C-alpha positions in Angstrom: 50.1 44.5 -55.7 46.7 43.2 -56.0 43.8 44.2 -54.0 42.9 42.5 -51.1 39.4 40.9 -51.0 38.7 42.0 -47.4 35.1 40.2 -47.1 36.7 37.2 -48.2 39.5 37.0 -45.6 36.4 38.2 -43.4 34.4 35.3 -44.0 37.1 32.6 -42.8 37.1 34.5 -39.1 34.9 33.3 -36.1 33.9 35.2 -33.3 31.5 35.1 -30.6 27.6 35.8 -31.0 26.3 38.8 -31.5 29.2 40.2 -33.3 29.0 41.0 -37.2 31.3 42.7 -39.2 32.2 43.6 -42.9 34.2 45.9 -45.4 32.8 48.4 -47.3 34.5 51.0 -49.9 34.0 54.8 -49.4 33.2 57.0 -52.3 36.8 58.8 -53.9 35.6 62.0 -54.0 36.3 62.1 -50.3 39.1 62.7 -47.9 38.5 59.5 -46.1 37.9 57.3 -49.4 39.2 54.1 -49.2 38.4 50.7 -47.9 36.9 50.7 -44.0 35.5 47.4 -41.7 32.8 48.3 -39.9 32.2 46.0 -37.0 28.5 45.8 -34.8 28.9 44.0 -31.3 25.4 43.8 -29.5 26.5 43.9 -26.1 24.5 44.5 -22.3 24.2 48.3 -21.4 26.7 48.6 -18.7 24.8 52.0 -18.3 21.4 50.4 -17.9 19.4 52.2 -15.3 19.5 49.9 -12.6 23.1 50.7 -13.1 24.6 48.1 -10.6 24.3 44.3 -11.3 24.0 42.5 -8.1 27.0 40.2 -6.4 25.8 37.6 -4.3 28.4 35.8 -1.9 29.2 32.2 -2.8 27.4 29.7 -0.9 29.0 28.1 1.8 29.0 24.4 1.5 31.5 21.3 2.2 33.5 22.9 0.1 33.8 26.0 1.0 37.6 27.0 1.1 38.8 24.3 -0.7 40.1 23.9 -4.3 37.7 23.1 -6.6 37.9 21.3 -10.2 36.5 23.0 -13.3 37.0 20.9 -16.0 40.8 20.2 -15.8 41.8 23.6 -14.0 41.9 23.5 -10.1 41.2 27.1 -8.6 39.7 28.3 -5.1 36.1 28.9 -4.8 35.2 32.3 -5.4 34.7 34.9 -3.3 31.8 36.3 -4.5 29.3 34.7 -7.4 29.3 36.7 -10.6 27.0 39.7 -11.4 23.7 39.5 -13.3 21.1 41.8 -15.0 18.3 41.8 -13.8 17.5 44.2 -17.3 19.6 42.5 -20.0 19.2 45.8 -22.0 20.7 45.5 -25.4 22.6 47.8 -27.3 24.7 48.3 -30.3 27.9 49.5 -30.7 29.4 50.1 -33.8 32.9 51.0 -35.0 34.4 52.2 -38.3 37.8 51.7 -38.9 39.9 52.6 -42.3 41.8 49.9 -43.2 45.3 51.1 -44.1 46.4 50.1 -47.8 49.6 48.0 -46.5 47.5 45.5 -46.3 46.9 45.3 -49.9 47.6 41.9 -51.3 48.7 40.7 -47.6 46.1 38.6 -45.8 48.5 37.3 -42.6 49.0 41.5 -42.0 45.2 42.2 -42.3 44.3 39.4 -40.3 46.6 41.0 -37.5 45.0 44.3 -37.9 41.8 43.2 -37.9 42.4 41.2 -34.4 44.2 44.5 -32.9 40.3 46.2 -33.9 38.5 43.8 -32.4 40.6 43.9 -29.1 40.5 47.8 -28.9 36.6 47.5 -28.9 36.2 44.6 -26.5 39.1 46.9 -24.4 36.5 49.5 -24.5 33.9 47.1 -23.2 35.8 45.6 -20.6 36.3 49.2 -19.0 32.4 49.8 -19.2 32.0 46.9 -16.9 35.3 46.8 -14.5 34.7 48.4 -11.2 36.4 48.3 -7.9 34.2 49.3 -4.7 31.2 50.2 -7.2 33.4 52.7 -8.7 34.7 52.1 -12.8 38.3 51.9 -13.1 38.6 53.4 -16.4 35.8 55.2 -17.6 36.0 54.7 -21.1 33.6 58.0 -21.9 35.2 60.4 -19.4 37.7 62.9 -21.3 
């Protein structure tokens, strides 16, 4: 079975800004030897000193309570505006994941695995932010 060139496959990926990834090989004498992927995301700090982002009520106007068009999607008006951060404090989130040997030579399976790793990191970020009545719904750092 041929060794898959992971970085060549990764060059064909496109994702959002502030997101980088690359494959590297760890020394063969270590217990964690083999190929790994490193993913780095620059994200806004959900636990910055301000802790709460401001939610503003949606402004009432002649369309309030009516359906509105957003591009081609018809949606009711939001109850609250989107949150915003006064600090925009950014932080680096890094994940290192061992690449399973079963992907050697199989681009498609490696791509599926890469998508699952990205989703895992994004799920973590979702729960850094998602709150109900001001409280985290599922604190990803709570044991």
